[in-house]
N, C-alpha and C positions, 0 to 999 in steps of 0.2 A: 504493500500500500504506500509506504514511504517513497519507494522508487517511482511508482506510478505518479504520485503527486509531484515529485521533483521533475519528472518528464513533462507533465502538463504545465507546470510553471515555466519551464524553459521554452516550450513551444508557444505559450501565450506571450512571453517576452519577445520571442523571435518574430511572431506574427505582428505584434505591435510595432516593432522596429522596421519590419519590411514595408510598412506603409510609408516610412521615411526614406532611408537611403540604403537599406540592405538589399543585396541581390542574391546572396546565398545564405541560407539559414539551415543548419543541420543540428539535430538534437538526438543524443543517445543512440548513435549509429553503431550497430553491431554487425559483424560479418565473420562467418566461420567457414573455412574450407575443409573438405575432407580429402585427405591424401591416403588412399587405401583405407586402413582402419583407424588412421590417426586424424584427430580433429585439430585444426590450427585456428586459434582465435586471432584473426588478422586485425579486426577492429573491436575495441572493447569500450563501448559507451562514449564515442567521440562527439563532442560539441564544437561547432565552428560557425562563426558568422563572418561574412565578407561584405564590405561596403561596395557600392557601385563605384567603379572607376579605380578601385584599389588594386595594387599589385602585391600578392601574397606569396611567399616562398615557404614550401613545406620541406623541412629538413629532418634528418635523423639517420641512424645507422641502417645498414642493409637489413631488410626483413622486418622493419619496425611498422610497416603498414602504409608508407607514403603513397605508393602507386595504387594500392587498394583503395585508399581514401579518395584519391582523385577519380578513380573509376566509379566508385559508388556515388560521389557527389554529382558526377556528370551523367549518371544513368547508364554507363556502359556495363556495370555490374549491378545485380540485384543486392538489396540489403536484407538481413535477417529480421531486424527490428529497428525502431527509431523512425525518424522522418526527415526528408530533405525538401526544402522549399527553394526553388529557383525562380526568382522574380515573382514570388507569390504562388507559383504552381507547385503542387505536390507531385514531384516528378515520378515517383515510384507507384503512383496510383494510375498513371496513364497506361493504356494498352500499348503493346510493343510498337505497333505501327505509328501511333500518335507520338510516342516518346522518341522514336527515330526521326520523325518529321520535325519535332521540336528541336532536337539536337542539330539537325541540318540547318534550321532557320536561325537559331539563337546561339550556337556554339561553334567554336573553331578548335582544332586539335593540332598540336605540334609534338611530334615524337622524336626520340633520340635517333632512330635509324631511318628517318625521313618518310618511308612508306610512299615513295614516288614510283609511278609506273615507268619502267625503263624504256619502253617503246614509244612513249609520248614526250614531246618537247616540254620545256618548262611552262610555257603558256598553256599548253594543252592539259598538263597536270593541274594547273591552277583553275582552269575553267571547268574542269570535270564536275565539281559539286554544283555549279550553276546549271549545267546541262541536265544533270540528274534531277534538279529541282524544277525543271521545266522552263528555264530562261531560254529565250531564242538564241540561236548560235551567234548572230551578229552582236547582240548585246553582251552575251557571255564573253566573247572575244575582247570586246572593248573594255569591259570591266577588268578582265584578267590582265590585259596589257597595262592598265593603270596600276594594278597592284604590283605587278612585276617591276614597274618603274619605281613605285614607292619604296620597294626594298632594295633599290639600287642595281637592278639587273636588266634594265631596259635593253642593253646590247647583247644579252644572253637569252632573250625570250624564246628563241627558236632552236636553242641547243638542247640535246638530250641530256638526261641526268648524268650519264656516263662521261659527258664532256665538261662537266662542272666539278669544281672543288667541293669538299665537304661543307665548307661555309656557304658556298653558293647554293648547294642543294638545300641546306637548312633555310636559307632565305626564300627559296621557292616554296618550301613547306609552310613558312610563315605567311607568304602571300596567299597560298591556298586556304590557310586557316582564316584569313581576314576577308576573303573575297565576298563572302555573304554578309559582311558588316555585322559580325556576331556581337552579342552583349558580353560574352565571356569567352576567353581563350584559355584552354587547358594545355599546359606544356609539361611533358614528362621527360626530365633530363634533356632539355633542348640543346645543351652544350656538352653533353657527356661524351660524345664521340669526336670532339674537336680539340685542337691544340689551344693553349691559353690565349694566344693573340686573336685567333679566329673566334673563340668563345666570347672574348671581350667585345668584339664587334657585333656579335649576335645579341648579347644582352643590352648593348647600347641601342640597337635597333628596337628591341622589345620595350625598353624604357621610354624611348622617344615616341613609339606608337601608343603606349599607355598614356603618356602625358598629352599628346596632341589629339588623339582620337577618342580618348576617354573610355576605351575598352577595359574591362576587368581582366586581369591576368592572375591565374593560379598556377604556379609552377613548382614541380618537384625537382630538387637538386641536392647533390652531395657537396657542392662547392660553396664554401663559406663566402668567398669573394663575390659569387653570383648572388647568393641569398641576401647579402648585405645591401644589394642594390634595390631590393624590394622595399615597399613601405613597411612591411611587417614580416617577421619570421615566425613560423609556427613549428615548434620542435616536437617530434614524436619519439616515443619509446614503447616497445612492447604493445603496439596497437592502441596507444592512448596519446592524447595531446598533453605534454608535460609542462610546457612553458610557451608563452607568446611574448614577443618583444618587437619594438620598432627596428627596422633595418637602418643601418647608419647612412645608407645612400638615399633613403626616402623616395626611391623610384626614379631618381634623376639620371639622365643620360650623360 
């Protein structure tokens, strides 16, 4: 009864705040995986609120639940219990097709290993989400070229991923994540496969986009220097949030 009352209090506060400036409100999130006969408690009662336009870095040791939390918040993974509100929408109550449509319209994703189709050029990779969403080909191409130019790759728009460096491929991934003008961009180790100089350029780009476009960024990272560029660092251990503090960089590029 006490736990239920605590949960209800947290959700009431989250829903009240969401009327103001919260875009993400998560309360008492639990997630358990079964590996053979072993149960792994990946998330154990996580609470997290994120303000609109904020850049938040989720940090912690390997296996602490960072990527699981990102996947559960974004609706890529189901949750066992608790509740996630995205811009006031209870994401996990939506049918699968509606949830997928919501992600396509309102979210962008940046992955460590790019997930670009090797047979498509940079601009073709970027425009793919638009074409899937039903945008006509001419408009999709126009918007995709604009995003490619925004991330500094206007002269590489028609190159295949194999003809681009790692940093350039990640810039294409960021352009693809932004082409639908999402409210939230989820980034899982976006600089993890890059050298330090290239990684710095990518986080500069993300901070600049956050500051100028107002998109909310939630990123998972092991790198403290990357995390410190965010407005806030959320530290996890053993499936729980253990501390939150301001990043020293306050999201500045």
